[in-house]
C-alpha positions in Angstrom: -27.7 8.1 -3.1 -27.5 10.4 -0.2 -26.2 7.6 2.0 -23.5 6.9 -0.6 -22.5 10.6 -0.6 -22.2 10.5 3.2 -20.1 7.3 3.1 -17.7 8.8 0.6 -17.4 12.0 2.7 -16.7 10.0 5.9 -14.1 8.0 4.0 -12.2 11.1 3.1 -12.4 12.5 6.6 -10.8 9.4 8.0 -13.9 7.8 9.6 -14.0 4.4 8.0 -16.4 2.8 10.4 -18.9 5.5 9.8 -18.4 5.1 6.1 -19.0 1.3 6.3 -22.2 1.8 8.2 -23.5 4.2 5.5 -22.5 1.8 2.8 -24.2 -1.1 4.4 -27.4 0.8 4.8 -27.3 2.0 1.2 -26.6 -1.5 -0.1 -29.7 -2.8 1.8 -31.9 -0.1 0.3 -30.5 -0.7 -3.2 -31.4 -4.4 -2.9 -35.1 -3.6 -3.2 -35.2 -1.9 -6.6 -33.8 -1.8 -10.1 -30.4 -0.3 -9.1 -28.0 -3.1 -9.6 -25.2 -1.0 -11.1 -25.4 1.4 -8.1 -25.4 -1.6 -5.7 -22.4 -3.0 -7.4 -20.6 0.3 -7.0 -21.6 0.5 -3.3 -20.4 -3.0 -2.6 -17.1 -2.3 -4.3 -16.6 1.0 -2.4 -17.3 -0.9 0.9 -14.7 -3.4 -0.2 -12.1 -0.7 -0.7 -12.7 0.7 2.8 -12.1 -2.8 4.2 -9.0 -3.2 2.0 -7.6 0.0 3.4 -8.2 -1.2 6.9 -6.1 -4.3 6.1 -9.2 -6.6 5.9 -7.9 -8.1 2.7 -10.0 -11.3 2.6 -13.2 -9.5 3.4 -12.4 -6.9 0.7 -11.9 -9.7 -1.9 -15.3 -11.2 -1.1 -17.0 -7.8 -1.6 -15.1 -7.2 -4.9 -16.1 -10.6 -6.2 -19.8 -9.9 -5.3 -19.6 -6.5 -7.0 -18.1 -8.2 -10.1 -20.8 -10.8 -10.2 -23.6 -8.2 -10.0 -21.9 -6.1 -12.7 -21.6 -9.1 -15.0 -25.3 -10.0 -14.4 -26.5 -6.6 -15.3 -24.0 -6.0 -18.1 -22.4 -3.1 -16.3 -19.0 -2.8 -18.1 -17.6 0.0 -16.0 -18.4 -1.9 -12.9 -16.7 -4.9 -14.2 -13.6 -3.0 -15.0 -13.5 -1.3 -11.6 -14.0 -4.6 -9.7 -11.3 -6.3 -11.7 -8.9 -3.5 -11.0 -9.6 -3.9 -7.3 -9.1 -7.7 -7.4 -5.7 -7.0 -9.1 -4.8 -4.7 -6.1 -5.6 -7.6 -3.8 -3.5 -10.0 -5.8 -0.6 -7.5 -5.8 -0.9 -7.1 -2.0 -0.7 -10.9 -1.6 2.4 -11.1 -3.8 0.8 -12.6 -6.9 2.5 -10.2 -9.3 1.8 -12.1 -12.5 -1.9 -12.6 -11.5 -2.2 -8.9 -10.7 -0.7 -7.9 -14.1 -3.1 -10.2 -15.9 -6.1 -8.7 -14.1 -4.8 -5.1 -14.7 -4.6 -5.7 -18.4 -8.1 -7.2 -18.4 -9.4 -4.2 -16.4 -7.7 -1.8 -18.8 -9.4 -3.4 -21.8 -12.8 -3.2 -20.2 -12.2 0.3 -19.0 -11.4 1.4 -22.6 -14.5 -0.3 -23.9 -16.6 1.4 -21.3 -15.0 4.9 -22.0 -13.8 5.0 -18.4 -10.8 7.3 -18.9 -10.2 8.0 -15.2 -10.1 4.3 -14.5 -7.6 3.9 -17.4 -5.4 6.4 -15.6 -5.7 4.5 -12.3 -4.8 1.2 -13.9 -1.8 2.9 -15.7 -0.4 4.0 -12.3 -1.1 0.6 -10.8 0.9 -1.0 -13.6 3.6 1.5 -12.8 3.6 0.2 -9.2 4.2 -3.3 -10.5 7.0 -2.1 -12.7 8.6 -0.4 -9.6 8.3 -3.5 -7.5 10.0 -5.5 -10.3 12.9 -3.0 -10.5 11.9 -1.5 -13.9 12.2 2.0 -12.6 12.3 3.7 -16.0 9.1 1.8 -17.0 7.4 2.8 -13.8 8.3 6.5 -14.4 6.9 6.4 -17.9 3.6 5.0 -16.6 3.4 7.5 -13.7 4.0 10.4 -16.0 1.3 9.2 -18.4 -1.2 8.8 -15.5 -0.3 12.2 -14.0 -0.8 13.9 -17.4 -4.2 12.3 -17.8 -5.3 13.4 -14.3 -4.0 16.9 -14.7 -5.8 17.2 -18.1 -9.0 16.2 -16.3 -8.3 18.4 -13.3 -8.7 15.3 -11.2 -7.1 16.4 -7.9 -7.6 13.1 -6.2 -6.0 11.2 -9.0 -3.1 13.7 -9.0 -2.4 13.1 -5.3 -2.3 9.3 -5.9 0.3 9.6 -8.7 2.4 12.3 -7.0 2.7 10.0 -4.0 3.9 7.1 -6.3 6.3 9.4 -8.2 7.7 10.5 -4.8 8.3 6.9 -3.8 10.0 6.2 -7.2 12.3 9.2 -6.8 13.3 7.9 -3.4 14.1 4.5 -4.9 16.3 6.3 -7.5 18.0 8.4 -4.7 16.6 11.7 -6.2 15.6 12.9 -2.8 14.9 16.6 -3.6 12.5 15.5 -6.4 10.9 13.0 -4.1 10.1 15.5 -1.4 8.8 18.0 -4.0 6.4 15.4 -5.4 5.3 14.1 -1.9 4.8 17.6 -0.5 2.7 18.5 -3.6 0.6 15.4 -3.1 0.3 16.1 0.6 -0.9 19.6 -0.2 -3.6 18.4 -2.5 -4.7 15.7 0.0 -4.8 18.2 2.8 -6.9 20.7 0.8 -9.3 17.9 -0.1 -9.6 16.7 3.5 -8.4 13.3 2.3 -7.0 11.8 5.5 -5.9 8.5 4.0 -3.8 10.2 1.3 -2.3 12.6 3.9 -1.2 9.5 5.8 0.3 7.9 2.8 2.2 11.0 1.7 3.5 11.6 5.2 4.7 8.0 5.5 6.6 8.1 2.2 8.0 11.5 3.2 9.4 9.8 6.3 10.9 7.1 4.1 12.6 9.7 2.0 14.3 11.2 5.1 15.2 7.8 6.4 16.8 6.9 3.1 19.0 10.0 3.6 19.8 9.0 7.2 18.0 12.3 8.3 16.3 10.6 11.2 15.4 13.6 13.2 13.5 15.0 10.2 11.9 11.6 9.5 10.4 11.3 12.9 7.9 14.1 12.7 6.0 12.9 9.5 6.3 9.3 10.7 4.5 10.1 13.9 1.9 12.1 12.1 1.3 9.2 9.8 1.0 6.8 12.7 -1.5 9.1 14.5 -3.7 9.3 11.3 -3.4 5.5 10.9 -4.6 4.9 14.5 -7.4 7.4 14.0 -8.6 5.5 10.9 -7.9 2.0 12.3 -5.6 1.6 9.3 -3.5 -1.5 10.1 -1.2 -1.3 7.0 -0.2 2.3 7.5 0.2 1.7 11.2 2.6 -1.2 10.3 4.5 1.1 7.9 4.9 3.8 10.4 6.1 1.4 13.1 8.6 0.0 10.7 10.2 3.4 10.1 10.0 4.3 13.8 11.9 1.1 14.4 14.6 2.1 11.9 14.9 5.5 13.7 15.2 3.7 17.0 18.0 1.5 15.5 19.9 4.5 14.3 19.7 5.9 17.9 20.9 2.6 19.5 17.5 1.8 21.0 17.5 -1.8 19.8 15.0 -3.3 22.2 12.4 -0.7 21.4 13.1 -1.2 17.6 12.5 -4.9 18.0 9.2 -4.4 19.7 8.0 -2.0 17.0 9.1 -4.5 14.2 7.3 -7.4 15.8 4.0 -5.5 16.0 4.5 -4.2 12.5 5.1 -7.7 11.2 2.0 -9.1 12.9 -0.1 -6.3 11.3 1.4 -6.9 7.9 0.7 -10.6 8.0 -2.8 -10.1 9.2 -3.4 -7.7 6.3 -1.8 -10.2 3.9 0.7 -7.6 2.5 3.6 -9.7 1.2 5.8 -6.7 0.2 5.5 -5.0 3.6 6.1 -8.3 5.4 9.4 -8.7 3.3 10.5 -5.2 4.2 9.9 -5.6 7.9 11.7 -9.0 8.0 14.7 -7.2 6.3 14.7 -4.6 9.0 14.5 -7.2 11.7 17.4 -9.1 10.1 19.4 -5.9 9.9 18.8 -5.2 13.6 20.2 -8.7 14.4 23.2 -8.1 12.2 24.0 -4.9 14.1 23.6 -6.9 17.4 25.9 -9.7 15.9 23.1 -12.3 16.4 24.1 -14.2 13.3 21.6 -17.1 13.4 18.7 -14.8 14.0 19.8 -12.4 11.3 20.1 -15.2 8.8 16.7 -16.6 9.5 14.9 -13.3 9.0 17.0 -12.2 6.0 16.4 -15.5 4.3 12.7 -15.2 4.9 12.8 -11.6 3.5 14.8 -12.6 0.4 12.4 -15.4 -0.3 9.4 -13.2 -0.1 11.0 -10.5 -2.3 11.9 -13.2 -4.9 8.3 -14.5 -4.8 6.9 -11.1 -5.9 9.7 -10.4 -8.5 11.2 -7.7 -6.4 14.7 -8.5 -7.7 16.5 -5.4 -6.6 15.3 -5.7 -3.0 16.0 -9.5 -3.0 19.6 -8.9 -4.3 20.2 -6.3 -1.6 19.1 -8.7 1.1 21.2 -11.5 -0.3 24.2 -9.1 -0.1 23.5 -8.7 3.6 23.4 -12.5 3.9 26.9 -12.7 2.4 28.1 -10.8 5.5 27.1 -13.7 7.7 29.2 -16.7 8.6 28.3 -19.7 6.5 27.6 -22.1 9.4 25.1 -19.8 11.2 22.1 -21.9 12.2 18.6 -20.8 11.6 16.6 -19.5 14.5 13.1 -18.1 14.2 13.5 -15.4 16.8 10.1 -13.8 15.8 8.2 -16.7 17.2 9.1 -15.7 20.7 6.3 -13.1 20.9 6.4 -9.7 22.3 5.2 -6.5 20.7 4.2 -2.9 21.4 
């Protein structure tokens, strides 16, 4: 139990490799006694560290192992948690329908097990799905319900999660003052808790808010801070996200070569981490870069790939926006997979 406490503390401090070592040692010890529920939790927590590092396939294997152990010892809460985590993996890979099915199953098991905190977590995860699908009002209702539940329980960690998502939603709705208010509140909670991962997420989404307003000078600071935290943690996904926004900033300043290098590195990281939504977003930015450079064939190839990925995960608003960009291109532009040329930063 002491090893698990140390692992959780290292995770919050932004030291994932130390956390993984503690989890592995604890799991070995728990294998030699009647502590199957604790072992299931430890394996799942280890999977989440791997997931946050972008090791999606390894995380999935650990979640399935945790689920199997939870089922064998009739540990209902463990089953609900593992299924929620498998839903997150499915969502990352773009299987939105599969993720929704798993979330609903997890919610039922969480309710049966009296896991109110997990119910709030699943509620916000369903809100994320609604956001992706363009149901912004539905997402807002779910986020508000989750935030109220976390506030009632004085769950500061849960509050930081939902405030981050509410901030992202306000950005999508072009309510930028409300977005910054929510994100800064979430960032304050994460900083007070010493939660480095959530600090990075809030900073990254704060940068996106400024980018959406074309306030590029103000976006650069939080973006670089988010990148530094991602590099500290070995967090491939947040590194990819920060590089994407730094590329957008470079484009706005006319530094097209540097932007292209950042995008290529970000795309590679997103693909290695199996994050379909992030891959679609980066391909859109690469296509936009080529549009600005009047490279029609290269723009078309990247934008078509982006639109296809957005459609595959039911991100209809994003897909429609990319298709509008495609309409600006000449109809006879040939496809040319510029990204296969290599490079990177």
